[in-house]
Each structure stands twice: as C-alpha cells, then as structure tokens.
N, CA, C and O of each residue as an XYZ file, in Angstrom:
516
protein
N      42.323     36.292    182.457
C      43.777     36.285    182.476
C      44.352     35.535    181.288
O      45.544     35.653    181.007
N      43.534     34.768    180.588
C      44.028     34.074    179.406
C      44.278     32.603    179.657
O      44.239     32.127    180.792
N      44.537     31.896    178.572
C      44.861     30.473    178.621
C      46.349     30.308    178.334
O      46.912     31.011    177.494
N      46.976     29.375    179.039
C      48.416     29.175    178.898
C      48.722     27.699    178.697
O      48.028     26.829    179.223
N      49.764     27.435    177.933
C      50.266     26.087    177.710
C      51.772     26.128    177.876
O      52.464     26.836    177.144
N      52.281     25.372    178.836
C      53.711     25.344    179.123
C      54.280     26.739    179.340
O      55.378     27.050    178.877
N      53.523     27.583    180.050
C      53.983     28.914    180.398
C      53.829     29.961    179.308
O      54.151     31.127    179.533
N      53.345     29.575    178.135
C      53.147     30.523    177.037
C      51.662     30.751    176.820
O      50.853     29.826    176.900
N      51.325     31.989    176.548
C      49.916     32.316    176.288
C      49.418     31.564    175.055
O      50.078     31.534    174.017
N      48.258     30.968    175.192
C      47.618     30.241    174.100
C      46.669     31.209    173.405
O      45.639     31.586    173.963
N      47.018     31.607    172.191
C      46.215     32.562    171.435
C      46.231     32.154    169.970
O      47.293     31.900    169.403
N      45.056     32.090    169.358
C      44.992     31.683    167.960
C      45.514     32.789    167.046
O      45.552     33.961    167.420
N      45.909     32.393    165.852
C      46.256     33.326    164.789
C      44.964     33.616    164.033
O      44.443     32.723    163.365
N      44.425     34.844    164.114
C      43.139     35.125    163.469
C      43.174     34.992    161.946
O      42.125     34.895    161.309
N      44.362     34.987    161.363
C      44.496     34.877    159.907
C      44.953     33.498    159.454
O      45.296     33.311    158.287
N      44.959     32.540    160.361
C      45.444     31.199    160.028
C      44.640     30.599    158.880
O      43.414     30.698    158.836
N      45.352     29.985    157.970
C      44.718     29.269    156.862
C      44.820     27.772    157.147
O      45.833     27.298    157.661
N      43.791     27.052    156.819
C      43.753     25.610    157.001
C      43.615     24.970    155.625
O      42.495     24.761    155.160
N      44.742     24.650    154.953
C      44.651     24.089    153.605
C      43.986     22.721    153.571
O      43.305     22.383    152.603
N      44.178     21.940    154.617
C      43.508     20.644    154.745
C      42.747     20.664    156.056
O      43.277     21.078    157.088
N      41.523     20.222    156.012
C      40.666     20.289    157.179
C      40.419     18.901    157.753
O      39.937     18.004    157.062
N      40.754     18.744    159.008
C      40.443     17.525    159.742
C      39.595     17.942    160.934
O      40.075     18.615    161.846
N      38.340     17.540    160.917
C      37.410     17.959    161.961
C      36.893     16.732    162.708
O      36.176     15.914    162.133
N      37.255     16.597    163.991
C      36.701     15.501    164.785
C      35.207     15.737    165.042
O      34.778     16.859    165.314
N      34.435     14.666    164.950
C      32.991     14.723    165.165
C      32.632     13.638    166.171
O      33.034     12.485    166.021
N      31.876     14.011    167.192
C      31.503     13.078    168.267
C      29.996     12.953    168.346
O      29.279     13.950    168.431
N      29.521     11.716    168.318
C      28.083     11.491    168.446
C      27.713     10.908    169.795
O      26.538     10.908    170.163
N      28.676     10.419    170.530
C      28.355      9.740    171.776
C      27.778      8.366    171.495
O      27.659      7.966    170.337
N      27.428      7.658    172.520
C      26.950      6.289    172.356
C      25.467      6.210    172.023
O      24.992      5.156    171.600
N      24.721      7.303    172.205
C      23.279      7.222    171.999
C      22.728      8.202    170.963
O      21.512      8.373    170.872
N      23.587      8.844    170.186
C      23.126      9.838    169.215
C      23.619      9.561    167.800
O      23.781     10.496    167.016
N      23.853      8.338    167.466
C      24.413      8.014    166.144
C      23.509      8.488    165.000
O      24.013      8.968    163.985
N      22.193      8.363    165.144
C      21.286      8.799    164.077
C      21.306     10.314    163.906
O      21.148     10.814    162.792
N      21.496     11.033    164.976
C      21.502     12.499    164.919
C      22.710     13.040    164.161
O      22.641     14.122    163.580
N      23.804     12.303    164.162
C      25.026     12.776    163.525
C      25.031     12.527    162.014
O      25.780     13.182    161.290
N      24.212     11.596    161.529
C      24.243     11.228    160.110
C      24.010     12.394    159.151
O      24.771     12.518    158.192
N      23.002     13.264    159.346
C      22.834     14.384    158.413
C      24.032     15.331    158.415
O      24.373     15.908    157.382
N      24.666     15.490    159.570
C      25.851     16.341    159.660
C      26.976     15.740    158.831
O      27.621     16.441    158.050
N      27.210     14.452    158.998
C      28.285     13.794    158.255
C      28.013     13.804    156.754
O      28.934     14.001    155.962
N      26.770     13.596    156.357
C      26.437     13.616    154.927
C      26.798     14.962    154.305
O      27.341     15.006    153.201
N      26.506     16.040    154.990
C      26.842     17.368    154.465
C      28.342     17.621    154.493
O      28.889     18.207    153.558
N      29.004     17.191    155.543
C      30.443     17.422    155.634
C      31.210     16.627    154.578
O      32.240     17.088    154.086
N      30.721     15.444    154.228
C      31.396     14.626    153.209
C      31.394     15.297    151.837
O      32.227     14.962    150.995
N      30.495     16.220    151.594
C      30.437     16.938    150.323
C      31.523     18.014    150.222
O      31.768     18.552    149.142
N      32.156     18.320    151.321
C      33.181     19.363    151.398
C      34.509     18.729    151.024
O      35.103     18.017    151.834
N      34.981     18.975    149.817
C      36.121     18.225    149.283
C      37.429     18.463    150.042
O      38.304     17.598    150.024
N      37.586     19.610    150.708
C      38.815     19.877    151.454
C      38.823     19.236    152.843
O      39.816     19.312    153.566
N      37.716     18.610    153.204
C      37.539     18.123    154.569
C      37.806     16.638    154.708
O      37.426     15.837    153.854
N      38.454     16.293    155.780
C      38.550     14.902    156.227
C      37.823     14.830    157.566
O      38.002     15.684    158.433
N      37.014     13.812    157.714
C      36.253     13.632    158.949
C      36.988     12.646    159.835
O      37.506     11.635    159.360
N      37.029     12.941    161.118
C      37.661     12.040    162.070
C      36.684     11.747    163.197
O      36.298     12.658    163.930
N      36.277     10.492    163.349
C      35.430     10.203    164.510
C      36.223     10.462    165.780
O      37.412     10.150    165.850
N      35.577     11.021    166.764
C      36.259     11.356    168.011
C      35.728     10.476    169.123
O      34.536     10.498    169.431
N      36.607      9.710    169.718
C      36.227      8.847    170.831
C      37.060      9.137    172.073
O      36.885      8.487    173.103
N      37.960     10.104    171.982
C      38.888     10.371    173.083
C      38.296     11.300    174.127
O      38.928     11.547    175.154
N      37.118     11.812    173.893
C      36.521     12.754    174.825
C      36.633     14.162    174.280
O      37.632     14.533    173.663
N      35.603     14.928    174.515
C      35.523     16.259    173.951
C      36.540     17.247    174.478
O      36.974     18.135    173.745
N      36.929     17.113    175.732
C      37.843     18.097    176.313
C      39.153     18.175    175.543
O      39.652     19.267    175.274
N      39.709     17.030    175.190
C      40.961     17.032    174.421
C      40.763     17.689    173.061
O      41.581     18.511    172.647
N      39.694     17.338    172.368
C      39.465     17.873    171.029
C      39.237     19.377    171.051
O      39.724     20.082    170.167
N      38.509     19.884    172.040
C      38.285     21.329    172.140
C      39.613     22.045    172.385
O      39.872     23.089    171.787
N      40.447     21.497    173.250
C      41.762     22.111    173.500
C      42.655     22.023    172.260
O      43.473     22.912    172.026
N      42.507     20.963    171.468
C      43.270     20.852    170.220
C      42.832     21.918    169.217
O      43.649     22.380    168.421
N      41.569     22.314    169.240
C      41.118     23.428    168.400
C      41.765     24.721    168.899
O      42.212     25.539    168.096
N      41.816     24.909    170.214
C      42.453     26.107    170.784
C      43.933     26.183    170.407
O      44.484     27.274    170.265
N      44.568     25.035    170.246
C      45.990     24.984    169.857
C      46.153     25.035    168.337
O      47.277     25.045    167.835
N      45.050     25.068    167.611
C      45.003     25.108    166.145
C      45.525     23.832    165.499
O      46.033     23.853    164.378
N      45.394     22.722    166.219
C      45.686     21.401    165.648
C      44.533     21.010    164.732
O      44.749     20.518    163.625
N      43.304     21.232    165.200
C      42.100     21.048    164.401
C      41.453     22.415    164.195
O      41.541     23.266    165.080
N      40.806     22.649    163.055
C      40.115     23.927    162.869
C      38.748     23.981    163.560
O      38.203     25.059    163.795
N      38.205     22.804    163.879
C      36.894     22.756    164.517
C      36.691     21.389    165.158
O      37.424     20.438    164.889
N      35.684     21.319    166.005
C      35.256     20.068    166.644
C      33.745     20.158    166.809
O      33.220     21.207    167.181
N      33.046     19.061    166.532
C      31.585     19.031    166.631
C      31.173     17.888    167.554
O      31.657     16.764    167.418
N      30.274     18.185    168.495
C      29.701     17.155    169.357
C      28.190     17.326    169.395
O      27.690     18.430    169.608
N      27.467     16.236    169.189
C      26.014     16.267    169.373
C      25.624     15.481    170.625
O      24.485     15.037    170.767
N      26.574     15.324    171.510
C      26.341     14.622    172.764
C      27.038     15.374    173.895
O      27.725     14.776    174.723
N      26.853     16.683    173.918
C      27.567     17.523    174.881
C      27.058     17.282    176.307
O      25.853     17.248    176.555
N      27.978     17.121    177.210
C      27.679     16.990    178.635
C      28.501     18.046    179.386
O      29.655     18.286    179.033
N      27.931     18.670    180.402
C      28.644     19.750    181.093
C      30.022     19.340    181.614
O      30.966     20.127    181.551
N      30.141     18.123    182.123
C      31.416     17.690    182.685
C      32.478     17.472    181.612
O      33.670     17.456    181.920
N      32.067     17.307    180.364
C      33.029     17.146    179.275
C      33.582     18.474    178.785
O      34.714     18.529    178.302
N      32.800     19.554    178.900
C      33.164     20.782    178.216
C      33.352     22.015    179.088
O      33.777     23.052    178.580
N      33.054     21.943    180.374
C      33.127     23.145    181.212
C      34.512     23.788    181.174
O      34.620     24.985    180.913
N      35.549     23.035    181.425
C      36.902     23.603    181.472
C      37.464     23.871    180.078
O      38.067     24.918    179.842
N      37.269     22.934    179.159
C      37.887     23.079    177.839
C      37.294     24.236    177.044
O      38.014     24.887    176.289
N      36.000     24.507    177.195
C      35.428     25.636    176.463
C      35.949     26.962    177.008
O      36.099     27.921    176.251
N      36.222     27.031    178.292
C      36.828     28.241    178.865
C      38.218     28.461    178.270
O      38.555     29.575    177.868
N      39.014     27.408    178.216
C      40.359     27.506    177.632
C      40.275     27.958    176.174
O      41.001     28.858    175.752
N      39.385     27.328    175.412
C      39.255     27.657    173.988
C      38.792     29.098    173.782
O      39.317     29.804    172.921
N      37.818     29.529    174.566
C      37.345     30.922    174.439
C      38.468     31.906    174.750
O      38.632     32.910    174.057
N      39.227     31.619    175.780
C      40.340     32.499    176.142
C      41.378     32.571    175.019
O      42.055     33.587    174.863
N      41.502     31.500    174.245
C      42.464     31.468    173.136
C      41.901     32.134    171.875
O      42.651     32.388    170.932
N      40.591     32.422    171.843
C      39.989     33.088    170.695
C      39.100     32.215    169.838
O      38.666     32.640    168.767
N      38.821     31.003    170.288
C      37.962     30.072    169.546
C      36.499     30.389    169.821
O      36.141     30.753    170.941
N      35.659     30.252    168.812
C      34.219     30.444    168.970
C      33.609     29.138    169.491
O      33.884     28.062    168.959
N      32.794     29.240    170.519
C      32.123     28.085    171.119
C      30.621     28.302    170.951
O      30.037     29.204    171.551
N      30.010     27.459    170.124
C      28.609     27.618    169.738
C      27.888     26.285    169.855
O      28.518     25.258    170.107
N      26.581     26.294    169.675
C      25.868     25.026    169.545
C      25.611     24.766    168.068
O      25.980     25.580    167.222
N      24.992     23.660    167.758
C      24.840     23.235    166.366
C      23.919     24.164    165.579
O      23.926     24.132    164.348
N      23.121     24.997    166.267
C      22.239     25.942    165.585
C      22.877     27.323    165.441
O      22.192     28.293    165.116
N      24.173     27.412    165.681
C      24.967     28.636    165.491
C      24.627     29.714    166.514
O      24.693     30.908    166.219
N      24.265     29.282    167.713
C      24.030     30.195    168.833
C      25.130     29.970    169.860
O      25.781     28.925    169.862
N      25.338     30.957    170.738
C      26.334     30.804    171.793
C      26.037     29.543    172.595
O      24.890     29.280    172.956
N      27.073     28.773    172.867
C      26.950     27.528    173.617
C      26.636     27.817    175.075
O      27.305     28.622    175.723
N      25.607     27.146    175.582
C      25.303     27.164    177.001
C      25.725     25.828    177.588
O      25.617     24.805    176.911
N      26.188     25.807    178.784
C      26.785     24.603    179.365
C      25.809     23.426    179.382
O      26.254     22.280    179.449
N      24.502     23.663    179.323
C      23.543     22.567    179.306
C      22.986     22.280    177.911
O      22.050     21.493    177.772
N      23.552     22.910    176.875
C      23.154     22.573    175.496
C      23.571     21.143    175.196
O      24.538     20.637    175.765
N      22.836     20.492    174.298
C      23.171     19.096    173.973
C      24.064     18.978    172.740
O      24.375     17.870    172.303
N      24.474     20.100    172.186
C      25.426     20.078    171.074
C      26.445     21.186    171.288
O      26.153     22.191    171.937
N      27.637     21.000    170.741
C      28.686     21.989    170.907
C      29.586     21.960    169.681
O      29.965     20.896    169.192
N      29.920     23.150    169.196
C      30.840     23.302    168.087
C      31.930     24.283    168.521
O      31.648     25.441    168.830
N      33.154     23.816    168.542
C      34.307     24.691    168.771
C      34.895     24.947    167.391
O      35.249     24.004    166.684
N      35.003     26.208    167.003
C      35.430     26.503    165.634
C      36.329     27.737    165.603
O      36.076     28.735    166.277
N      37.384     27.635    164.800
C      38.270     28.773    164.562
C      37.444     29.846    163.844
O      36.707     29.518    162.914
N      37.546     31.111    164.246
C      36.737     32.156    163.604
C      36.910     32.228    162.084
O      35.978     32.614    161.379
N      38.080     31.866    161.576
C      38.339     31.878    160.136
C      37.440     30.908    159.384
O      37.174     31.100    158.197
N      36.973     29.873    160.062
C      36.198     28.809    159.420
C      34.718     28.824    159.802
O      33.929     28.057    159.249
N      34.342     29.677    160.727
C      32.983     29.641    161.289
C      31.884     29.730    160.233
O      31.014     28.861    160.188
N      31.900     30.734    159.401
C      30.815     30.913    158.427
C      30.752     29.753    157.440
O      29.669     29.266    157.115
N      31.910     29.313    156.965
C      31.952     28.202    156.015
C      31.411     26.920    156.644
O      30.626     26.206    156.020
N      31.824     26.629    157.864
C      31.370     25.410    158.535
C      29.855     25.448    158.748
O      29.166     24.480    158.424
N      29.330     26.541    159.284
C      27.908     26.578    159.580
C      27.049     26.639    158.324
O      25.877     26.265    158.367
N      27.600     27.100    157.214
C      26.823     27.061    155.964
C      26.634     25.631    155.485
O      25.765     25.364    154.654
N      27.443     24.707    156.003
C      27.387     23.305    155.585
C      26.709     22.396    156.612
O      26.506     21.212    156.346
N      26.362     22.932    157.765
C      25.731     22.111    158.798
C      24.213     22.185    158.690
O      23.649     23.279    158.656
N      23.547     21.040    158.637
C      22.080     21.067    158.673
C      21.614     21.335    160.098
O      22.337     21.062    161.056
N      20.440     21.853    160.230
C      19.871     22.024    161.562
C      19.303     20.677    161.978
O      18.428     20.124    161.311
N      19.813     20.154    163.093
C      19.379     18.839    163.571
C      18.707     18.941    164.915
O      18.278     17.929    165.469
C-alpha cells in the first residue's frame, strides 16, 4: 500500500541529484575496527561528508526514504533496529542491501540503505569487510 508521512505518500524522486553527500555511518559499540576500512574509502570521495550515527538506525533509514540523506551504512545491524524502517524505505523506492551489495536479510549483520541514483557509485567505493 506504500509508505506515508503526514498523510502524503512517501516516494523518492528517481532523478534526484545530491550535490553534497552526507552519509551517516554506524558501527555500533562493538564493531569499530570493522568500520575503519569503509571510512578510509569514503574519505577519498571528495563530494562526501561522513556523519557518525548514534541516534539509531531506524531514524537514519527513514531519513534516506525522505531523501534527507542519500544513504546510510550500518555494520552493526540488528533486526529490532531495521525491521520497520527498511519496509518504509523499500516502499518509498530506496534500495536496502548488505555491505556486500546483496539484498538485505533481516538477520544480516550489515545494512546499507541507498538512493538508487547513488547505489553504483557508493558500492564501487565500499571495500568488502
């Protein structure tokens, strides 16, 4: 039936351009070493600003669905953090994948919510961790 915000259908613009990129990245409390190779590669992307995410993944995934952020990366995915928000994002047209560029499964330990316009570019810059 779709995702709605304040009574309006939440749907991404498939042609949206993101002149400046702010991508929240979440490592959780026990995966700090796992996130380092990802951050090293992302820092080489001159149009990108990295934002550590501590507010919880559900908010950040919904912010991608609203096109506030072009993407969100978590290497500490937990089912209770992402079950509802990934449904909302998918309904809005956001791609929900894991860090290896495969469809996200609710028990995967990594999750990437990404606007389709940015998917190929983002994954070309992510190392396999």
